[in-house]
C-alpha positions, 0 to 999 in steps of 0.5 A: 301096037296094042292098047294101054290099060290104066288102073288106078283110082277114079274119084271126084276131087273136092279142091280147096285153096289155102292162101298161106302156107301150111309150114307156118302153122305147124309147130315142129315140137308139137307134132305129137298132138296136131290140131289144125284148121285152114280157112280156105278161099275157094272150094270146087268139085272136079272129076279126078282120080289117078287112073282117070286123069292118066287116061284123059291126057293120054286121050288128048295126045291121040291114044285110046286108053282103057280105063280099068277102074272100079266106080259107083254105077249111080254117080259115074254116068255123067263123068263116064260120058265126059271121059268117052267124049275125050276119047277114053274107053270106059267099057272095062270100068267095074260098076258097083250098084251099092256104093259110090265113086271114091272121093278125095278132099284136097287142101293146097297152099301157096307153096303148092303143098297139099294135104288130102283125105281120101275116101275109097268107096268103090275103089275098095273093089278094084280087085274085081277088075280082070285085066286078064279078059281084056285082048290086045293090051301091050302096056299096063299102068298100075297106079294108086288103087286099092292094095289087093288091086295093085298086087293082082294087076302087077300079076296079070300085066306079067301074065299078059306079057305087057310092059308094066308101068308102076306108079304107086304114089300115095299108096306106097305106105299102104302096100306090103313089101311083096307087092312093092317089090314085085311092081319094082321087079316087073316094071318097064317104068317106074314113075313118081315124085322124088318124095315118093321115090325116097319113100320106095328106097326107105321101104325096099333099100332100092334106090333110083341108081339101082332101079335104072339099071333094070328099067326106066325111072321118071322122077318129077321134082316140082319146080325143078323140073324132072329126071329120067334115068335110063341105064347109065344116062340121066335125061334132065327135063326142065319145066315148061313155062306157064302163064299162071299157076292156078292148081297143081292137082293132077300135074303128075298124072298129066306128066306121066300120060304124056311121057307114055304117049310120047314113048309109045309114039316113037319120041326120044326119051328127052322129047318124051319128058318134055311132052310130060313137062308141057302137059303138066304145064297145061294141067296146072293152069286150069282148075282140076285135074282134067280142066285142060284141053288142047289139040295136036296143032296147039301142043306142037306150037306150044312145045316149040315155043317152050323148048326152042325146038320143034317136036319130031313129026314122027311122033303121032299126036292125033288119033 
């Protein structure tokens, strides 16, 4: 087995909690002129970004992912050290001397809805990340990133003969039709939440039912769990029980990472989906998208408690 290269954003996330519901403050008949202000109850800064989040959970599950993203040279050092300590290979990150790492400003309400503002920073230069120069890559995750970088990395994944994991997420509106269709056409796995998959259908006319005929499709559905479509089969995966919902930021990234770790380690689609659900549960119980920590023993023990069956021993979780 080769290595997994993960592209997408690396960012510093400023996470704020609004102890109310956005819907109570939005007047549907006045959406032509929105002027809203939310008094938040907490504000914290965390390491985040889709690519780094996915890499972090992959590393917890015994993988050695390659972070292939653009960052600021001046402000990434401490962040990079933390990722390396977790087991992420950051040697392929593109460091820019004259611009900082991207930043996200995320407000979450009590219904787990989120409003996000994002500054791209160094991410705007992600097309400078050249996957063609990396040896021994058998899988590429193309996550939310600068649109030109996503287009390039889809093409480079094809040239490498690697499996493409396409998870465009927040960048769906920013991608041109050609890039969006190239990602769908070349994917081994398409991943996103139900809202994102519906956006894809609206843009391309390609629904999940058509996608699953040619690739895996993982659709997360919040508190309703997830569904993994493969051929004519739909595997329903429940959520894993949690002790407390603290912060949903990064749950989808943790889910995707554990799903991939499971599939790469010999798990069935059902077992891999459950691994994704469990990793997401770990994530939402902590502040920030990289606040969760577990080892192989703890993960296996909690898996058995959550789903009533043991994770097969053939599924390798340790590096």
